[in-house]
C-alpha positions in Angstrom: 0.0 0.0 0.0 1.5 3.4 -0.9 2.6 5.7 1.9 -0.1 8.3 2.3 2.4 11.1 3.0 4.0 10.4 -0.3 0.6 10.6 -2.0 0.2 14.1 -0.4 3.6 15.2 -1.6 5.1 15.2 1.9 8.3 13.7 3.3 7.9 10.1 4.7 7.2 10.0 8.4 10.0 11.0 10.7 12.3 12.1 7.8 13.6 15.7 7.5 12.5 17.9 4.7 15.8 18.5 2.9 14.6 21.8 1.5 16.9 24.6 2.8 15.6 27.4 5.0 15.2 30.9 3.8 18.4 32.8 4.5 16.6 35.7 6.2 14.9 33.4 8.7 16.5 31.6 11.7 17.7 28.1 10.7 16.2 25.3 12.7 14.0 22.2 12.3 10.3 22.8 12.9 8.6 19.6 14.0 4.8 19.6 13.2 3.0 17.3 15.6 -0.3 16.2 14.1 -2.0 13.9 16.6 -4.8 12.8 16.4 -5.4 14.3 12.9 -4.1 13.4 9.5 -3.1 15.9 6.8 -5.5 15.5 3.8 -8.1 17.4 1.8 -10.4 14.4 1.5 -11.6 13.4 5.0 -14.2 16.1 5.4 -12.6 17.1 8.7 -11.6 20.8 9.1 -8.4 20.1 11.1 -7.2 17.6 8.6 -7.7 20.2 5.9 -5.9 22.8 8.1 -3.0 20.5 8.5 -2.7 19.7 4.8 -2.7 23.4 3.9 -0.3 24.4 6.6 2.2 21.7 5.6 2.0 22.6 1.9 2.4 26.3 2.6 5.1 25.9 5.1 7.0 23.9 2.5 6.4 26.8 0.1 8.2 29.0 2.7 11.3 26.7 2.4 10.8 25.6 6.0 13.0 22.9 7.4 10.1 20.8 8.3 9.6 17.4 10.1 6.1 16.0 10.2 5.0 13.6 12.9 1.7 11.9 12.0 0.4 8.5 13.0 -2.1 7.9 10.2 -5.8 8.2 9.9 -8.1 6.2 12.2 -11.5 6.2 13.8 -12.5 5.2 17.4 -11.1 5.4 20.9 -9.0 2.2 20.6 -7.3 3.4 17.4 -6.8 6.8 18.9 -5.1 5.2 21.9 -2.8 3.2 19.6 -1.9 6.4 17.8 -1.1 8.1 21.1 1.4 5.3 21.9 3.0 5.8 18.5 3.1 9.5 19.1 5.0 9.0 22.3 7.6 6.8 20.5 7.9 9.3 17.6 8.4 12.3 20.0 11.1 10.4 21.9 13.0 9.6 18.7 13.4 13.2 17.5 15.1 16.4 18.6 13.9 19.6 16.8 14.4 23.3 17.3 10.7 24.0 17.8 7.6 21.7 18.1 4.3 22.9 16.8 1.5 20.8 18.1 -1.8 21.4 16.2 -4.0 20.1 19.1 -3.8 20.4 22.8 -3.5 16.6 23.1 -0.4 16.6 21.0 0.9 19.7 22.8 0.5 18.3 26.3 2.1 15.0 25.3 5.2 16.8 23.9 5.4 19.0 27.0 5.2 16.1 29.4 7.8 14.2 27.5 10.2 17.2 27.9 10.2 18.2 24.3 10.5 21.9 23.7 10.0 24.7 23.1 6.4 23.8 22.2 3.9 26.0 20.3 0.3 24.7 20.6 -2.7 25.6 18.4 -6.0 25.7 20.3 -8.8 25.5 17.7 -11.6 26.0 20.1 -12.7 25.6 23.8 -15.7 23.4 23.2 -14.9 20.9 26.0 -15.3 23.8 28.4 -18.2 25.5 26.6 -20.6 22.7 25.7 -22.2 21.3 28.9 -23.3 18.1 27.2 -19.6 17.2 26.6 -18.7 17.6 30.3 -19.4 14.0 31.5 -17.4 12.3 28.8 -13.9 11.0 29.5 -12.7 12.3 26.1 -13.7 15.8 27.0 -12.2 15.6 30.5 -8.9 14.5 28.8 -9.2 17.4 26.3 -9.7 19.9 29.2 -6.7 18.6 31.1 -4.5 18.8 27.9 -5.7 22.4 27.3 -4.8 23.3 30.9 -1.3 21.9 30.5 -0.8 23.6 27.2 -2.0 27.0 28.5 0.3 26.7 31.5 3.5 25.4 29.9 3.6 26.0 26.1 6.0 28.6 24.9 3.3 30.1 22.7 -0.3 29.5 21.8 -2.0 30.0 18.4 -5.7 30.5 18.1 -7.8 31.1 15.0 -10.0 33.8 16.4 -9.7 36.7 18.8 -12.7 35.5 20.8 -10.8 32.4 21.7 -7.8 34.4 22.8 -10.1 36.6 25.0 -11.7 33.6 26.6 -8.3 32.0 27.3 -7.2 35.1 29.1 -10.4 35.8 31.0 -11.4 32.2 32.0 -8.2 30.1 31.8 -5.5 32.4 33.2 -3.5 32.5 29.9 -1.0 35.3 29.3 -2.2 37.5 26.5 1.3 38.1 25.4 1.9 34.5 24.4 -1.4 34.0 22.5 -1.3 34.7 18.7 -4.3 35.0 16.5 -3.7 33.2 13.2 -6.9 32.8 11.1 -7.7 29.8 9.0 -7.6 30.3 5.2 -9.2 29.5 2.0 -7.7 28.1 -1.2 -8.4 30.9 -3.7 -7.1 28.8 -6.6 -10.0 26.4 -6.0 -12.7 28.6 -4.5 -13.7 31.6 -6.6 -16.8 33.0 -8.4 -17.9 30.9 -11.4 -20.2 32.9 -13.6 -20.6 30.0 -16.0 -22.3 27.9 -13.3 -26.1 28.2 -13.4 -27.1 29.5 -9.9 -30.5 28.3 -8.7 -32.4 31.0 -6.9 -34.2 28.3 -4.9 -31.4 26.1 -3.8 -30.5 26.0 -0.1 -27.2 24.3 0.6 -25.5 22.8 3.6 -22.0 21.3 3.5 -20.4 19.9 6.6 -20.8 17.2 9.2 -24.3 15.8 9.0 -25.2 16.0 12.7 -27.5 17.7 15.1 -24.4 19.3 16.8 -24.0 21.2 13.5 -27.6 22.2 13.6 -28.8 20.2 10.6 -31.9 19.3 12.4 -32.7 23.0 12.9 -32.0 23.6 9.2 -34.5 20.9 8.2 -37.2 22.2 10.5 -36.5 25.8 9.2 -36.7 24.6 5.6 -40.1 23.0 6.2 -41.3 26.5 7.1 -39.6 28.0 4.0 -41.4 25.5 1.7 -44.8 26.7 2.9 -44.0 30.1 1.5 -41.7 29.1 -1.4 -43.0 25.6 -2.6 -40.2 25.2 -5.3 -37.4 25.7 -2.8 -34.9 22.8 -2.6 -32.6 21.6 0.2 -29.3 20.0 -0.6 -27.2 18.5 2.2 -23.6 17.5 1.6 -21.3 15.7 4.0 -21.2 12.6 6.2 -22.0 12.1 9.8 -23.4 9.8 12.5 -26.8 11.4 12.5 -27.6 11.1 8.8 -30.2 8.3 9.2 -32.0 10.3 11.9 -32.0 13.5 9.9 -33.2 11.7 6.7 -36.1 10.4 8.8 -36.9 13.9 10.1 -36.9 15.2 6.5 -39.3 12.5 5.4 -41.6 13.0 8.4 -42.0 16.7 7.4 -42.8 15.7 3.8 -39.6 17.2 2.4 -37.5 15.8 -0.4 -34.1 16.9 0.9 -31.2 15.6 -1.1 -28.5 14.0 1.1 -25.4 13.8 -1.1 -23.0 12.1 1.3 -19.4 13.0 1.2 -18.7 15.6 -1.6 -15.1 15.4 -3.1 -13.3 18.7 -3.1 -13.2 18.7 -6.9 -17.0 19.0 -6.9 -17.4 21.6 -4.1 -16.8 24.8 -6.0 -19.6 24.2 -8.5 -21.9 23.0 -5.8 -21.4 26.2 -3.8 -21.8 28.3 -7.0 -25.1 26.5 -7.8 -26.8 27.6 -4.6 -28.8 30.7 -3.7 -27.5 30.4 -0.1 -25.2 28.3 2.0 -26.4 27.7 5.5 -24.1 26.7 8.4 -26.4 26.6 11.5 -23.9 25.0 13.8 -24.5 25.3 17.5 -20.7 25.2 18.1 -18.9 27.7 15.8 -16.9 27.9 12.6 -17.0 25.8 9.5 -14.5 26.1 6.6 -17.4 25.5 4.2 -18.9 28.9 5.0 -15.6 30.7 4.0 -15.3 28.6 0.9 -18.9 29.4 -0.1 -18.3 33.1 0.4 -15.2 32.9 -1.8 -17.4 31.4 -4.5 -19.8 34.3 -4.3 -22.6 32.4 -2.5 -24.4 34.3 0.3 -24.1 32.6 3.7 -26.3 32.3 6.8 -24.3 31.3 9.9 -25.4 30.7 13.5 -24.3 33.5 15.8 -22.1 31.4 18.0 -18.6 31.7 19.4 -16.3 32.8 16.6 -18.9 33.1 13.8 -19.5 36.9 14.0 -15.8 37.5 13.9 -15.1 35.8 10.6 -18.4 36.6 8.9 -18.9 40.1 10.1 -21.5 41.8 7.9 -20.8 39.7 4.9 -23.5 37.2 5.8 -26.7 36.9 7.9 -26.2 35.8 11.5 -29.0 33.9 13.3 -29.7 32.6 16.8 -28.5 29.0 17.1 -31.3 26.6 17.5 -34.0 29.1 16.3 -35.7 27.4 13.3 -38.1 30.3 12.9 -35.4 32.9 12.6 -33.4 30.7 10.3 -36.4 30.2 8.1 -37.0 33.9 7.9 -33.4 34.6 6.9 -33.5 31.9 4.2 -36.8 33.2 2.9 -35.3 36.7 2.6 -32.3 35.6 0.6 -34.5 33.4 -1.7 -37.0 36.3 -2.3 -34.7 39.3 -2.4 -32.3 39.5 -5.4 -30.8 42.8 -4.1 -29.9 41.1 -0.8 -28.3 38.2 -2.6 -26.3 40.6 -4.7 -25.2 42.6 -1.7 -24.1 39.5 0.3 -22.3 38.1 -2.7 -20.2 41.2 -3.1 -19.5 41.4 0.6 -18.7 37.7 0.9 -16.2 37.7 -1.9 -14.4 40.7 -0.3 -14.5 39.2 3.2 -13.1 35.8 2.0 -10.3 37.6 0.2 -8.9 38.6 3.6 -8.2 34.9 4.4 -5.6 32.7 2.8 -3.6 29.6 3.7 -0.4 31.3 2.7 -1.0 33.9 5.3 -1.9 31.2 7.9 1.5 29.6 7.2 3.4 32.9 7.2 2.0 33.9 10.6 2.5 30.4 12.1 6.1 30.4 10.9 6.6 33.8 12.4 5.4 32.6 15.8 7.7 29.6 15.7 10.6 31.7 14.6 10.1 34.1 17.6 9.9 31.1 20.0 13.1 29.7 18.5 14.9 33.0 18.9 13.8 33.3 22.5 14.5 29.7 23.6 
């Protein structure tokens, strides 16, 4: 079976990238610690995609990069095996800086005495979502976050709201937290005038789960159909709640299209075909919202956590869990061409502010500063 890192154009596991460092940057090996995720565009998981883009763009900066990843797996037992492999991998290398892209990886590197360690904290959901609190997995995540906050040389967060909460509620030093936004691949996601845009298509792309608010979207769409009978709902993605959500759609007399996993090659035209992309997640950001904006598709996003920060006024924000408000916003976009045009223009401009190259540049700058201060 071919090595998945070779398929991604990366160096084999535990081997140095032989590409020389930029002469104007400090020369050191940066070790990227990926646990428990896997760098790929094709899993449908946002952190996997973040990893893939970060690695590709760090290589473009001629970074002396070592990648530690333990492969792709599903389930607690597999995750535990990966953690054991992570420990062995970390003990076998010595790098100038370790950048852990999760708090689990960061805490492991810190407790093993690797360093200096930079840790990316993507969100604080284990602390914010009460339904997660009883689970062992979330307790572990909370402990790893506490270790990372206390002992990492620097922290990276994707949004200012996350930085503010770390300072206010977790005792983190503001001076060691750096806001580095996620990006969008503008070579893939851009307006496509040749694609016929349906003025009645409502689109969702993401994890097909109640946590992401797909149940709320289906209930909202049932209201929309009463006013706009020819409206259509298209749901792209995979998830554990798909059967339940299909049953909900059928019980409401809807004919929602569940596409399953959508390959990235098909996403740009799918976004461009929709009148509106809806991301009603109860728990924050989704890369699909940013990609849709880059394609010129108006977006509706639940007003949770970081969403107002990245959308700003370039989309409509709704109260999470409020099907009636969501239905009203969808109806407005379907019925008002001037609103669609306004949000299209604002969305393209807003998405242009984000790029994966900028994500890599800022990440590398944080690691360079940590290396210089070690």
